[in-house]
All heavy atoms as an XYZ file, in Angstrom:
980
protein
N      50.332    -83.684     10.317
C      51.593    -84.111     10.891
C      52.434    -82.888     11.221
O      52.521    -81.944     10.465
C      52.344    -84.996      9.896
C      53.660    -85.468     10.418
S      54.335    -86.731      9.324
C      56.038    -86.331      9.458
N      53.074    -82.912     12.379
C      53.964    -81.837     12.790
C      55.284    -81.969     12.052
O      55.769    -83.068     11.821
C      54.233    -81.927     14.297
C      53.043    -81.739     15.213
C      53.423    -82.103     16.625
C      52.521    -80.326     15.142
N      55.887    -80.844     11.678
C      57.205    -80.882     11.057
C      58.172    -80.157     11.968
O      57.872    -79.101     12.487
C      57.204    -80.207      9.685
C      58.574    -80.183      9.075
C      59.112    -81.341      8.544
C      59.327    -79.038      9.079
C      60.388    -81.339      8.005
C      60.599    -79.027      8.541
C      61.130    -80.186      8.000
N      59.334    -80.724     12.147
C      60.343    -80.135     13.004
C      61.601    -79.884     12.187
O      61.983    -80.695     11.371
C      60.665    -81.071     14.163
C      59.432    -81.503     14.894
S      59.439    -81.470     16.665
C      60.710    -80.473     17.193
N      62.232    -78.765     12.441
C      63.504    -78.462     11.806
C      64.598    -79.302     12.472
O      64.530    -79.589     13.663
C      63.842    -76.975     11.977
C      62.891    -76.056     11.256
C      63.031    -76.196      9.748
O      64.120    -76.376      9.229
N      61.912    -76.137      9.054
N      65.627    -79.687     11.720
C      66.731    -80.415     12.346
C      67.459    -79.520     13.346
O      67.488    -78.298     13.176
C      67.634    -80.784     11.168
C      67.247    -79.856     10.070
C      65.820    -79.480     10.304
N      68.001    -80.125     14.366
C      68.724    -79.375     15.389
C      70.124    -79.045     14.890
O      70.798    -79.893     14.307
C      68.819    -80.196     16.672
C      67.494    -80.516     17.351
C      67.720    -81.447     18.537
C      66.795    -79.251     17.794
N      70.569    -77.823     15.158
C      71.945    -77.486     14.804
C      72.919    -78.148     15.773
O      72.529    -78.603     16.844
C      71.979    -75.967     14.955
C      70.937    -75.679     15.985
C      69.859    -76.720     15.783
N      74.164    -78.195     15.382
C      75.202    -78.719     16.269
C      76.273    -77.655     16.400
O      76.837    -77.263     15.398
C      75.820    -79.997     15.680
O      74.773    -80.924     15.451
C      76.826    -80.614     16.613
N      76.545    -77.116     17.574
C      75.880    -77.451     18.836
C      74.471    -76.876     18.885
O      74.150    -75.942     18.168
C      76.784    -76.816     19.888
C      77.428    -75.672     19.192
C      77.574    -76.084     17.757
N      73.683    -77.456     19.767
C      72.280    -77.095     19.897
C      72.068    -76.393     21.239
O      72.492    -76.901     22.272
C      71.445    -78.365     19.824
S      69.703    -78.070     20.020
N      71.413    -75.235     21.207
C      71.108    -74.569     22.472
C      69.925    -75.275     23.139
O      69.078    -75.872     22.464
C      70.805    -73.087     22.248
O      69.660    -72.934     21.454
N      69.865    -75.181     24.445
C      68.846    -75.890     25.222
C      67.431    -75.510     24.812
O      66.535    -76.354     24.829
C      69.060    -75.634     26.714
N      67.216    -74.261     24.425
C      65.857    -73.831     24.086
C      65.346    -74.459     22.788
O      64.144    -74.436     22.524
C      65.765    -72.308     24.022
C      66.679    -71.702     22.969
O      67.846    -72.107     22.873
O      66.217    -70.800     22.245
N      66.226    -75.059     21.983
C      65.803    -75.705     20.739
C      65.453    -77.180     20.901
O      64.925    -77.797     19.979
C      66.894    -75.562     19.678
C      67.178    -74.147     19.206
C      68.306    -74.157     18.186
C      65.932    -73.501     18.629
N      65.735    -77.741     22.065
C      65.438    -79.153     22.304
C      63.922    -79.332     22.291
O      63.199    -78.647     23.011
C      66.014    -79.633     23.654
C      67.534    -79.486     23.683
C      65.577    -81.055     23.972
C      68.281    -80.352     22.702
N      63.413    -80.250     21.467
C      61.957    -80.400     21.393
C      61.362    -81.090     22.617
O      61.968    -82.010     23.177
C      61.755    -81.265     20.142
C      63.021    -82.017     19.979
C      64.112    -81.122     20.513
N      60.191    -80.614     22.998
C      59.401    -81.313     23.998
C      58.636    -82.381     23.218
O      57.712    -82.070     22.483
C      58.455    -80.363     24.714
C      57.626    -81.061     25.764
O      57.451    -82.281     25.750
N      57.090    -80.293     26.686
N      59.055    -83.617     23.369
C      58.477    -84.727     22.609
C      57.512    -85.538     23.462
O      57.369    -86.745     23.283
C      59.601    -85.600     22.055
N      56.831    -84.870     24.378
C      55.851    -85.532     25.219
C      54.625    -85.870     24.368
O      54.051    -84.989     23.733
C      55.438    -84.641     26.398
O      56.605    -84.287     27.149
C      54.448    -85.352     27.306
N      54.252    -87.113     24.356
C      53.106    -87.548     23.576
C      53.541    -88.150     22.251
O      54.635    -87.898     21.754
N      52.665    -88.949     21.692
C      52.997    -89.700     20.484
C      53.270    -88.801     19.274
O      54.269    -88.977     18.583
C      51.888    -90.700     20.170
C      52.172    -91.697     19.057
C      53.431    -92.511     19.348
C      50.979    -92.601     18.846
N      52.398    -87.829     19.005
C      52.587    -86.977     17.825
C      53.870    -86.150     17.907
O      54.647    -86.130     16.947
C      51.376    -86.085     17.603
C      50.212    -86.801     16.974
C      49.089    -85.839     16.654
C      47.923    -86.596     16.040
N      46.831    -85.684     15.677
N      54.124    -85.452     19.016
C      55.376    -84.685     19.084
C      56.621    -85.579     19.008
O      57.601    -85.224     18.347
C      55.293    -83.962     20.428
C      53.834    -83.873     20.721
C      53.250    -85.139     20.155
N      56.576    -86.746     19.662
C      57.721    -87.655     19.583
C      57.941    -88.117     18.149
O      59.060    -88.072     17.631
C      57.534    -88.869     20.498
C      58.599    -89.913     20.279
C      59.860    -89.769     20.826
C      58.347    -91.023     19.481
C      60.856    -90.710     20.597
C      59.329    -91.970     19.249
C      60.590    -91.814     19.806
N      56.872    -88.582     17.506
C      57.004    -89.068     16.131
C      57.533    -87.976     15.201
O      58.356    -88.245     14.326
C      55.683    -89.622     15.616
C      55.371    -90.987     16.197
O      56.235    -91.692     16.699
N      54.104    -91.362     16.143
N      57.060    -86.739     15.369
C      57.521    -85.635     14.523
C      59.005    -85.362     14.724
O      59.760    -85.216     13.757
C      56.706    -84.376     14.803
N      59.431    -85.313     15.971
C      60.845    -85.041     16.263
C      61.728    -86.192     15.800
O      62.802    -85.972     15.212
C      61.031    -84.784     17.754
N      61.288    -87.407     16.039
C      62.082    -88.579     15.650
C      62.168    -88.672     14.121
O      63.242    -88.924     13.565
C      61.480    -89.851     16.249
C      62.428    -91.021     16.235
C      63.356    -91.180     17.262
C      62.408    -91.957     15.210
C      64.248    -92.247     17.264
C      63.291    -93.030     15.206
C      64.201    -93.168     16.237
O      65.078    -94.218     16.228
N      61.051    -88.438     13.449
C      61.046    -88.484     11.988
C      61.921    -87.389     11.393
O      62.611    -87.614     10.402
C      59.625    -88.387     11.444
C      59.551    -88.585      9.941
C      60.066    -89.953      9.489
O      59.743    -90.985     10.084
N      60.884    -89.964      8.460
N      61.895    -86.206     11.992
C      62.753    -85.113     11.516
C      64.215    -85.499     11.629
O      65.007    -85.240     10.714
C      62.477    -83.836     12.304
N      64.583    -86.143     12.723
C      65.978    -86.592     12.884
C      66.318    -87.646     11.836
O      67.383    -87.591     11.211
C      66.196    -87.131     14.293
N      65.420    -88.598     11.616
C      65.657    -89.636     10.606
C      65.780    -89.041      9.210
O      66.671    -89.410      8.442
C      64.540    -90.681     10.626
C      64.670    -91.703     11.725
C      63.504    -92.670     11.751
C      63.377    -93.480     10.490
N      62.337    -94.521     10.572
N      64.888    -88.132      8.888
C      64.866    -87.531      7.552
C      66.154    -86.775      7.256
O      66.650    -86.802      6.131
C      63.653    -86.595      7.409
O      62.474    -87.375      7.591
C      63.609    -85.916      6.056
N      66.701    -86.121      8.268
C      67.919    -85.329      8.075
C      69.182    -86.092      8.462
O      70.267    -85.518      8.478
C      67.840    -84.015      8.877
O      67.672    -84.321     10.267
C      66.693    -83.144      8.388
N      69.023    -87.383      8.785
C      70.162    -88.233      9.186
C      70.932    -87.615     10.346
O      72.166    -87.539     10.339
C      71.081    -88.509      8.008
S      70.292    -89.471      6.710
N      70.186    -87.158     11.347
C      70.763    -86.510     12.517
C      70.469    -87.327     13.771
O      69.537    -88.129     13.802
C      70.178    -85.110     12.665
N      71.240    -87.106     14.804
C      70.983    -87.719     16.105
C      69.666    -87.161     16.650
O      69.440    -85.952     16.628
C      72.135    -87.417     17.088
C      71.776    -87.827     18.505
C      73.426    -88.098     16.634
N      68.779    -88.054     17.099
C      67.538    -87.626     17.741
C      67.838    -87.251     19.182
O      68.550    -87.962     19.895
C      66.478    -88.738     17.740
C      65.358    -88.418     18.695
C      64.384    -87.497     18.339
C      65.319    -88.968     19.968
C      63.380    -87.147     19.225
C      64.317    -88.626     20.861
C      63.350    -87.716     20.484
O      62.366    -87.355     21.370
N      67.267    -86.153     19.638
C      67.287    -85.799     21.050
C      65.986    -85.075     21.354
O      65.468    -84.324     20.528
C      68.529    -84.951     21.433
C      68.508    -83.601     20.758
C      68.653    -84.801     22.937
N      65.428    -85.362     22.525
C      64.198    -84.719     22.950
C      63.987    -84.921     24.432
O      64.684    -85.711     25.074
N      63.034    -84.188     24.967
C      62.656    -84.350     26.373
C      61.184    -84.716     26.424
O      60.418    -84.372     25.521
C      62.942    -83.081     27.210
C      62.155    -81.883     26.674
C      64.439    -82.798     27.257
C      62.184    -80.661     27.571
N      60.812    -85.431     27.484
C      59.418    -85.835     27.673
C      59.043    -85.660     29.134
O      59.813    -86.034     30.021
C      59.230    -87.295     27.275
C      59.523    -87.587     25.835
C      59.422    -89.059     25.495
O      58.828    -89.834     26.280
O      59.940    -89.447     24.439
N      57.867    -85.130     29.352
C      57.356    -84.997     30.719
C      56.779    -86.336     31.152
O      56.008    -86.958     30.426
C      56.288    -83.918     30.783
C      55.853    -83.666     32.213
C      54.894    -82.478     32.272
N      54.628    -82.185     33.649
C      55.202    -81.218     34.339
N      56.039    -80.401     33.749
N      54.916    -81.031     35.610
N      57.171    -86.768     32.334
C      56.672    -88.012     32.941
C      56.154    -87.669     34.326
O      56.914    -87.656     35.287
C      57.786    -89.063     33.057
C      58.463    -89.415     31.760
C      57.500    -90.199     30.894
N      58.044    -90.366     29.562
C      58.105    -91.504     28.927
N      57.635    -92.591     29.479
N      58.590    -91.556     27.718
N      54.877    -87.320     34.426
C      54.323    -86.889     35.710
C      54.951    -85.557     36.095
O      54.929    -84.602     35.331
N      55.566    -85.514     37.260
C      56.233    -84.291     37.723
C      57.685    -84.203     37.252
O      58.333    -83.182     37.443
C      56.206    -84.231     39.259
C      54.834    -84.186     39.853
C      54.094    -82.890     39.520
O      54.634    -81.968     38.915
N      52.839    -82.824     39.913
N      58.190    -85.282     36.668
C      59.602    -85.342     36.278
C      59.747    -85.343     34.763
O      58.764    -85.445     34.029
C      60.251    -86.594     36.885
C      60.184    -86.689     38.412
C      60.750    -88.017     38.885
C      60.906    -85.530     39.062
N      60.981    -85.244     34.308
C      61.293    -85.190     32.879
C      62.269    -86.291     32.507
O      63.073    -86.734     33.339
C      61.906    -83.830     32.535
C      60.899    -82.743     32.647
C      60.533    -82.076     33.787
C      60.093    -82.218     31.603
N      59.539    -81.170     33.505
C      59.263    -81.228     32.167
C      59.989    -82.478     30.243
C      58.345    -80.505     31.408
C      59.084    -81.756     29.486
C      58.274    -80.784     30.075
N      62.194    -86.713     31.265
C      63.109    -87.709     30.713
C      63.808    -87.097     29.510
O      63.182    -86.423     28.699
C      62.341    -88.976     30.289
O      61.788    -89.579     31.471
C      63.234    -89.979     29.596
N      65.103    -87.340     29.419
C      65.901    -86.941     28.259
C      66.134    -88.197     27.439
O      66.529    -89.230     27.991
C      67.261    -86.354     28.702
C      68.160    -86.091     27.499
C      67.074    -85.106     29.538
N      65.879    -88.107     26.132
C      66.130    -89.249     25.256
C      67.004    -88.815     24.090
O      66.820    -87.727     23.542
C      64.819    -89.823     24.702
C      63.983    -90.531     25.738
C      62.778    -91.163     25.087
C      61.956    -91.941     26.101
N      60.780    -92.538     25.469
N      67.927    -89.687     23.727
C      68.763    -89.478     22.541
C      68.929    -90.815     21.851
O      68.966    -91.863     22.496
C      70.115    -88.895     22.929
N      69.028    -90.757     20.530
C      69.146    -91.972     19.739
C      70.033    -91.682     18.527
O      69.687    -90.860     17.685
C      67.757    -92.414     19.285
C      67.736    -93.749     18.575
O      68.804    -94.220     18.133
O      66.642    -94.306     18.436
N      71.161    -92.355     18.466
C      72.092    -92.152     17.349
C      71.738    -92.998     16.133
O      72.334    -92.827     15.075
C      73.524    -92.442     17.803
N      70.753    -93.890     16.243
C      70.360    -94.703     15.093
C      69.722    -93.869     13.982
O      69.684    -94.300     12.832
C      69.392    -95.811     15.505
C      70.003    -97.004     16.218
C      68.921    -97.989     16.634
C      71.041    -97.685     15.344
N      69.219    -92.695     14.318
C      68.614    -91.837     13.317
C      69.665    -91.096     12.489
O      69.346    -90.520     11.453
C      67.683    -90.808     13.978
O      68.434    -90.078     14.960
C      66.482    -91.473     14.617
N      70.894    -91.102     12.948
C      71.966    -90.369     12.269
C      72.430    -91.119     11.019
O      72.064    -92.271     10.788
C      73.143    -90.163     13.222
N      73.241    -90.439     10.233
C      73.795    -91.027      9.013
C      74.556    -92.311      9.348
O      75.113    -92.446     10.444
C      74.724    -90.029      8.340
N      74.583    -93.266      8.419
C      75.250    -94.549      8.684
C      76.710    -94.402      9.119
O      77.198    -95.205      9.899
C      75.148    -95.293      7.351
C      73.985    -94.675      6.651
C      73.947    -93.245      7.099
N      77.391    -93.375      8.633
C      78.794    -93.209      9.000
C      78.977    -92.556     10.373
O      80.082    -92.507     10.889
C      79.564    -92.425      7.921
C      79.135    -90.992      7.757
C      77.985    -90.828      6.771
O      77.256    -91.766      6.460
N      77.804    -89.617      6.273
N      77.875    -92.066     10.977
C      77.966    -91.465     12.316
C      78.220    -92.578     13.329
O      77.497    -93.565     13.372
C      76.679    -90.727     12.672
C      76.738    -90.069     14.015
N      77.209    -88.791     14.173
C      76.415    -90.511     15.244
C      77.164    -88.468     15.453
N      76.678    -89.504     16.128
N      79.235    -92.389     14.126
C      79.554    -93.389     15.145
C      79.861    -92.687     16.461
O      80.419    -91.589     16.475
C      80.755    -94.220     14.716
N      79.472    -93.327     17.532
C      79.817    -92.842     18.864
C      81.032    -93.654     19.288
O      80.923    -94.859     19.531
C      78.644    -93.034     19.850
C      79.031    -92.548     21.231
C      77.399    -92.314     19.341
N      82.178    -92.996     19.356
C      83.402    -93.733     19.676
C      83.442    -94.093     21.156
O      82.656    -93.590     21.962
C      84.653    -92.971     19.222
C      84.862    -91.645     19.940
O      84.442    -91.503     21.110
O      85.458    -90.745     19.334
N      84.350    -94.972     21.504
C      84.442    -95.467     22.880
C      84.738    -94.353     23.876
O      84.190    -94.345     24.981
C      85.519    -96.553     22.988
C      85.117    -97.845     22.311
O      83.907    -98.038     22.045
O      86.020    -98.665     22.030
N      85.564    -93.403     23.503
C      85.902    -92.300     24.408
C      84.663    -91.469     24.721
O      84.413    -91.120     25.877
C      87.001    -91.413     23.780
O      88.142    -92.230     23.520
C      87.381    -90.268     24.692
N      83.874    -91.178     23.697
C      82.642    -90.407     23.896
C      81.648    -91.201     24.731
O      81.052    -90.673     25.681
C      82.019    -90.028     22.539
O      82.961    -89.224     21.821
C      80.720    -89.287     22.716
N      81.468    -92.473     24.393
C      80.533    -93.299     25.164
C      80.971    -93.376     26.624
O      80.131    -93.268     27.526
C      80.420    -94.707     24.565
C      79.503    -95.580     25.335
N      78.138    -95.394     25.358
C      79.754    -96.639     26.147
C      77.590    -96.300     26.160
N      78.552    -97.064     26.639
N      82.263    -93.537     26.871
C      82.766    -93.590     28.246
C      82.504    -92.272     28.983
O      82.158    -92.277     30.166
C      84.249    -93.925     28.262
C      84.545    -95.363     27.850
O      83.600    -96.183     27.785
O      85.722    -95.656     27.557
N      82.658    -91.135     28.299
C      82.397    -89.837     28.920
C      80.909    -89.689     29.248
O      80.550    -89.180     30.321
C      82.856    -88.713     27.995
N      80.047    -90.136     28.348
C      78.602    -90.085     28.602
C      78.250    -91.005     29.768
O      77.478    -90.635     30.659
C      77.804    -90.458     27.332
C      78.015    -89.405     26.240
C      76.319    -90.626     27.650
C      77.476    -89.804     24.878
N      78.829    -92.183     29.778
C      78.581    -93.126     30.877
C      79.021    -92.542     32.222
O      78.286    -92.592     33.204
C      79.307    -94.442     30.599
C      79.139    -95.483     31.674
C      79.826    -96.792     31.260
N      80.029    -97.685     32.356
C      79.090    -98.381     32.967
N      77.840    -98.252     32.580
N      79.364    -99.187     33.968
N      80.207    -91.958     32.261
C      80.712    -91.364     33.504
C      79.807    -90.218     33.963
O      79.496    -90.107     35.160
C      82.147    -90.879     33.303
N      79.372    -89.387     33.037
C      78.488    -88.281     33.391
C      77.157    -88.794     33.921
O      76.626    -88.292     34.915
C      78.272    -87.386     32.167
N      76.622    -89.815     33.261
C      75.343    -90.381     33.677
C      75.450    -91.015     35.054
O      74.567    -90.840     35.903
C      74.854    -91.397     32.634
O      74.766    -90.740     31.367
C      73.495    -91.946     32.994
N      76.525    -91.730     35.298
C      76.723    -92.333     36.623
C      76.838    -91.257     37.696
O      76.280    -91.408     38.792
C      77.951    -93.234     36.612
C      77.794    -94.527     35.812
C      79.130    -95.273     35.713
C      76.726    -95.419     36.425
N      77.532    -90.175     37.386
C      77.652    -89.083     38.359
C      76.281    -88.460     38.643
O      75.953    -88.172     39.798
C      78.624    -88.033     37.842
C      78.856    -86.930     38.831
C      79.977    -86.031     38.416
N      80.079    -84.947     39.376
C      80.930    -83.973     39.284
N      81.781    -83.943     38.292
N      80.952    -83.024     40.190
N      75.477    -88.269     37.599
C      74.133    -87.727     37.797
C      73.265    -88.670     38.633
O      72.502    -88.219     39.486
C      73.467    -87.467     36.440
C      74.028    -86.312     35.618
C      73.503    -86.371     34.188
C      73.709    -84.970     36.267
N      73.397    -89.965     38.410
C      72.627    -90.948     39.183
C      73.082    -90.972     40.636
O      72.252    -90.998     41.554
C      72.753    -92.327     38.555
N      74.388    -90.935     40.855
C      74.908    -90.955     42.235
C      74.494    -89.719     43.024
O      74.289    -89.796     44.228
C      76.425    -91.084     42.220
C      76.895    -92.462     41.857
C      78.402    -92.589     41.943
N      78.807    -93.892     41.465
C      79.745    -94.103     40.557
N      80.421    -93.089     40.046
N      80.038    -95.316     40.166
N      74.374    -88.585     42.325
C      73.973    -87.344     43.001
C      72.459    -87.283     43.220
O      71.966    -86.375     43.880
C      74.431    -86.130     42.195
O      73.636    -85.977     41.025
N      71.724    -88.238     42.632
C      70.278    -88.264     42.765
C      69.559    -87.385     41.757
O      68.341    -87.222     41.825
N      70.308    -86.822     40.807
C      69.684    -85.934     39.828
C      68.898    -86.698     38.761
O      67.952    -86.163     38.193
C      70.729    -85.045     39.169
C      70.092    -83.941     38.396
C      71.028    -82.826     38.015
O      72.190    -82.811     38.445
O      70.578    -81.965     37.258
N      69.292    -87.919     38.487
C      68.514    -88.801     37.619
C      68.356    -90.127     38.350
O      69.067    -90.405     39.317
C      69.155    -89.014     36.222
C      70.496    -89.739     36.343
C      69.290    -87.694     35.481
C      71.079    -90.181     35.002
N      67.430    -90.920     37.869
C      67.196    -92.216     38.490
C      68.282    -93.213     38.103
O      68.692    -93.256     36.936
C      65.849    -92.777     38.051
C      64.694    -92.037     38.627
C      63.405    -92.755     38.300
N      62.294    -91.979     38.801
C      61.182    -91.785     38.141
N      61.013    -92.311     36.947
N      60.221    -91.073     38.670
N      68.702    -94.038     39.071
C      69.596    -95.139     38.712
C      68.879    -96.030     37.700
O      67.655    -96.123     37.690
C      69.811    -95.882     40.031
C      69.445    -94.903     41.091
C      68.397    -94.009     40.494
N      69.614    -96.643     36.833
C      69.011    -97.509     35.837
C      68.603    -96.778     34.574
O      67.983    -97.365     33.696
N      68.952    -95.504     34.474
C      68.712    -94.793     33.220
C      69.509    -95.498     32.131
O      70.585    -96.033     32.384
C      69.129    -93.329     33.355
O      68.250    -92.635     34.213
N      68.990    -95.525     30.924
C      69.603    -96.290     29.837
C      70.833    -95.635     29.246
O      70.856    -94.440     29.013
N      71.854    -96.457     29.013
C      73.129    -95.958     28.506
C      73.574    -96.693     27.263
O      74.284    -97.690     27.347
C      74.225    -96.137     29.559
C      74.141    -95.273     30.775
C      75.245    -95.627     31.751
C      74.240    -93.828     30.378
N      73.152    -96.257     26.133
C      73.677    -96.671     24.836
C      73.883    -98.154     24.633
O      73.334    -98.949     25.363
N      74.615    -98.497     23.621
C      75.600    -97.678     22.923
C      75.018    -96.726     21.881
O      75.724    -95.846     21.419
C      76.511    -98.691     22.259
C      75.649    -99.870     22.005
C      74.645    -99.887     23.133
N      73.755    -96.858     21.540
C      73.183    -95.908     20.585
C      71.944    -95.201     21.122
O      71.552    -94.166     20.614
C      72.851    -96.572     19.220
C      74.112    -96.966     18.501
C      71.920    -97.750     19.383
N      71.305    -95.742     22.155
C      70.133    -95.128     22.795
C      70.550    -94.669     24.192
O      71.172    -95.430     24.927
C      68.992    -96.131     22.979
C      68.531    -96.769     21.711
N      67.774    -96.112     20.787
C      68.712    -98.014     21.232
C      67.507    -96.925     19.782
N      68.076    -98.091     20.030
N      70.159    -93.460     24.540
C      70.474    -92.922     25.866
C      69.201    -92.349     26.458
O      68.476    -91.609     25.790
C      71.536    -91.823     25.775
C      72.835    -92.330     25.200
C      73.048    -92.374     23.834
C      73.833    -92.805     26.040
C      74.234    -92.855     23.301
C      75.029    -93.291     25.515
C      75.220    -93.313     24.149
O      76.398    -93.804     23.631
N      68.913    -92.688     27.714
C      67.727    -92.196     28.400
C      68.125    -91.771     29.807
O      68.726    -92.557     30.540
C      66.643    -93.293     28.487
O      66.379    -93.774     27.172
C      65.373    -92.764     29.096
N      67.805    -90.545     30.156
C      68.049    -90.027     31.499
C      66.690    -89.787     32.137
O      65.973    -88.860     31.754
C      68.852    -88.720     31.444
C      70.134    -88.724     30.629
C      70.782    -87.341     30.636
C      71.093    -89.774     31.130
N      66.332    -90.615     33.085
C      65.014    -90.554     33.734
C      65.069    -89.792     35.045
O      66.056    -89.872     35.765
C      64.508    -91.970     34.030
C      64.257    -92.758     32.773
O      63.587    -92.298     31.868
N      64.822    -93.955     32.706
N      63.981    -89.105     35.357
C      63.821    -88.511     36.678
C      64.422    -87.130     36.848
O      64.701    -86.719     37.970
N      64.587    -86.385     35.771
C      65.110    -85.019     35.868
C      64.010    -84.139     36.458
O      62.853    -84.214     36.048
C      65.568    -84.502     34.487
C      66.133    -83.094     34.596
C      66.595    -85.458     33.875
N      64.365    -83.296     37.414
C      63.354    -82.572     38.192
C      62.716    -81.378     37.497
O      61.614    -80.977     37.856
C      63.953    -82.131     39.519
C      64.215    -83.320     40.422
C      64.633    -82.913     41.803
C      64.663    -84.115     42.700
N      65.932    -84.637     43.003
N      63.391    -80.782     36.509
C      62.795    -79.608     35.865
C      62.991    -79.651     34.355
O      63.929    -80.271     33.849
C      63.401    -78.312     36.416
O      64.706    -78.116     35.905
N      62.108    -78.970     33.660
C      62.210    -78.893     32.203
C      63.504    -78.197     31.781
O      64.172    -78.640     30.847
C      61.003    -78.153     31.634
C      61.044    -78.018     30.129
C      59.840    -77.298     29.553
O      58.946    -76.862     30.318
O      59.796    -77.164     28.317
N      63.850    -77.118     32.475
C      65.081    -76.398     32.112
C      66.314    -77.285     32.244
O      67.190    -77.283     31.374
C      65.255    -75.144     32.974
C      64.283    -74.035     32.618
O      63.694    -74.073     31.515
O      64.111    -73.123     33.446
N      66.370    -78.040     33.324
C      67.533    -78.924     33.515
C      67.512    -80.045     32.475
O      68.558    -80.428     31.947
C      67.537    -79.501     34.933
C      68.732    -80.363     35.251
C      70.032    -79.601     35.181
N      71.104    -80.436     35.736
C      72.369    -80.334     35.391
N      72.758    -79.415     34.522
N      73.264    -81.125     35.926
N      66.346    -80.573     32.159
C      66.249    -81.610     31.133
C      66.743    -81.068     29.795
O      67.488    -81.739     29.075
C      64.811    -82.111     31.017
N      66.359    -79.850     29.456
C      66.817    -79.237     28.208
C      68.340    -79.053     28.205
O      69.004    -79.303     27.204
C      66.137    -77.886     27.982
C      64.697    -78.013     27.589
C      64.066    -76.634     27.336
N      62.664    -76.791     27.014
C      62.202    -77.201     25.848
N      63.041    -77.485     24.873
N      60.900    -77.320     25.648
N      68.873    -78.600     29.329
C      70.321    -78.407     29.440
C      71.061    -79.730     29.238
O      72.034    -79.809     28.478
C      70.674    -77.806     30.804
C      72.165    -77.646     31.024
C      72.532    -77.195     32.427
O      71.697    -77.313     33.356
O      73.667    -76.732     32.601
N      70.596    -80.772     29.914
C      71.240    -82.081     29.781
C      71.076    -82.644     28.372
O      72.000    -83.252     27.832
C      70.684    -83.050     30.828
C      71.058    -82.734     32.279
C      70.296    -83.653     33.234
C      72.565    -82.836     32.499
N      69.912    -82.434     27.770
C      69.681    -82.929     26.406
C      70.609    -82.245     25.413
O      71.194    -82.899     24.541
C      68.219    -82.717     26.008
N      70.765    -80.930     25.530
C      71.659    -80.199     24.630
C      73.103    -80.662     24.821
O      73.855    -80.840     23.848
C      71.537    -78.699     24.854
N      73.494    -80.905     26.064
C      74.856    -81.366     26.346
C      75.069    -82.786     25.821
O      76.139    -83.099     25.267
C      75.119    -81.299     27.848
N      74.069    -83.636     25.966
C      74.153    -84.998     25.440
C      74.226    -84.972     23.919
O      75.003    -85.715     23.306
C      72.962    -85.821     25.925
C      72.891    -87.275     25.483
C      74.135    -88.048     25.900
C      71.638    -87.927     26.058
N      73.448    -84.110     23.299
C      73.472    -83.955     21.842
C      74.881    -83.577     21.372
O      75.415    -84.180     20.429
C      72.448    -82.892     21.439
C      72.279    -82.717     19.972
N      72.882    -81.683     19.286
C      71.575    -83.433     19.063
C      72.541    -81.773     18.008
N      71.762    -82.815     17.845
N      75.486    -82.603     22.039
C      76.853    -82.193     21.679
C      77.827    -83.355     21.837
O      78.680    -83.590     20.970
C      77.288    -81.006     22.533
N      77.678    -84.102     22.930
C      78.574    -85.246     23.164
C      78.435    -86.286     22.061
O      79.437    -86.848     21.595
C      78.289    -85.868     24.527
N      77.222    -86.527     21.623
C      77.007    -87.521     20.578
C      77.562    -87.073     19.222
O      77.702    -87.888     18.318
C      75.526    -87.884     20.475
C      75.021    -88.674     21.682
C      73.506    -88.783     21.665
C      75.664    -90.050     21.735
N      77.918    -85.795     19.136
C      78.617    -85.294     17.958
C      80.101    -85.057     18.250
O      80.787    -84.392     17.486
C      77.950    -84.026     17.417
C      76.749    -84.353     16.563
C      75.473    -84.239     17.059
C      76.913    -84.803     15.258
C      74.369    -84.555     16.279
C      75.819    -85.125     14.468
C      74.553    -84.999     14.988
O      73.472    -85.325     14.204
N      80.580    -85.609     19.375
C      82.008    -85.590     19.659
C      82.509    -84.485     20.562
O      83.700    -84.424     20.850
N      81.643    -83.601     21.043
C      82.063    -82.520     21.940
C      81.517    -82.805     23.334
O      80.363    -82.493     23.639
C      81.547    -81.173     21.416
C      81.993    -79.995     22.280
O      82.749    -80.190     23.255
O      81.562    -78.864     21.974
N      82.341    -83.393     24.189
C      81.886    -83.771     25.530
C      81.980    -82.623     26.534
O      81.472    -82.743     27.652
C      82.630    -85.021     26.060
C      82.348    -86.228     25.192
C      84.108    -84.768     26.202
N      82.596    -81.508     26.160
C      82.764    -80.394     27.094
C      81.442    -79.857     27.642
O      81.335    -79.649     28.856
C      83.575    -79.265     26.440
C      83.873    -78.106     27.366
C      84.613    -78.501     28.637
O      85.426    -79.441     28.596
O      84.359    -77.880     29.682
N      80.405    -79.624     26.828
C      79.140    -79.157     27.415
C      78.558    -80.147     28.434
O      77.997    -79.734     29.451
C      78.213    -79.009     26.205
C      79.141    -78.767     25.062
C      80.353    -79.616     25.367
N      78.720    -81.434     28.195
C      78.234    -82.434     29.147
C      79.043    -82.389     30.434
O      78.495    -82.445     31.526
C      78.279    -83.834     28.514
C      77.661    -84.946     29.334
C      76.194    -84.687     29.642
C      77.829    -86.279     28.608
N      80.339    -82.237     30.298
C      81.206    -82.127     31.481
C      80.797    -80.918     32.318
O      80.671    -81.018     33.538
C      82.679    -82.023     31.062
O      83.014    -83.194     30.296
C      83.603    -81.910     32.254
N      80.566    -79.777     31.659
C      80.136    -78.568     32.380
C      78.765    -78.773     33.021
O      78.556    -78.385     34.169
C      80.087    -77.371     31.429
C      81.429    -76.744     31.146
C      81.308    -75.369     30.481
N      80.351    -75.316     29.378
C      80.628    -75.581     28.109
N      81.855    -75.931     27.765
N      79.692    -75.487     27.183
N      77.834    -79.365     32.292
C      76.479    -79.559     32.819
C      76.464    -80.462     34.044
O      75.732    -80.220     34.992
C      75.567    -80.119     31.735
N      77.285    -81.496     34.013
C      77.325    -82.436     35.131
C      78.087    -81.836     36.316
O      77.730    -82.065     37.468
C      77.915    -83.795     34.691
C      78.141    -84.702     35.869
C      76.989    -84.440     33.681
N      79.090    -81.036     36.037
C      79.831    -80.365     37.125
C      78.947    -79.424     37.904
O      79.187    -79.168     39.073
C      81.024    -79.600     36.552
O      81.949    -80.484     35.974
N      77.890    -78.919     37.256
C      76.964    -78.002     37.910
C      76.034    -78.721     38.871
O      75.341    -78.091     39.645
C      76.142    -77.246     36.856
N      76.002    -80.058     38.818
C      75.054    -80.788     39.679
C      75.616    -81.036     41.053
O      76.768    -80.950     41.313
C      74.663    -82.108     39.023
O      75.756    -82.974     38.906
């Protein structure tokens, strides 16, 4: 079994796990559960990438407040309207999926920004989306 270290908060893009495939996903998800942290990872889907985050792995007292969820929703809608992610990407309230990201680097950047937002700092997400 693969073991993954918990992600720091804030998390730099290079630390976001590539969770493509069952074993890497299970290892990253289990590491988040074990440390009561928000899960975040990227997965390759053909030529495109998917960003996934899940707050259910976090401690029971961890909550995504309405302001944070609204900021994530607005950012996701802006990314979809610009064509950077596919429309219909999943939006919480505890699971977030951004489908159709064109590069691994951009997927990592968005994942790190989403991770920060899920811990209450929406500024990295605002900056990441403004760059699109």
